[in-house]
C-alpha angles and dihedrals in degrees: 000000000000092000088057090055093047092050093050089046092053093049093050091047092049091051092047093049091046092052092045092051090050092051095045099047126023094204128087100210094187093059093039092053093045091051093046090046090052092045089051097040092239135126128223088242090055091049092048088052092048093050094043102249137103125275089235091057092050090048092050092049092051095048093045106059088185091074093051101044123031108245093209089059090051092050090050091051092046091050086053089053101258132125115215119233126170118215126196126218121184115234120240097020124102115235 
């Protein structure tokens, strides 16, 4: 019986956290990085090697938006009436 409550609790918590993340930050970094890696013909492992860190660390950062963008900053901007979106511009190319 307790396992059932824990499972339901985990599901509710996951749904809440997912909804909270979506409200807090409009970007999905995991998808964005995968798309950019594909466009550039790179892997996350290769990027990790080139910046001198482990593939596991890069993966954790991408999956956990809290580590990339400060949640306090996002809360402040939301309180001021703004959504936060990150845009990407490739260096060295005219737009």
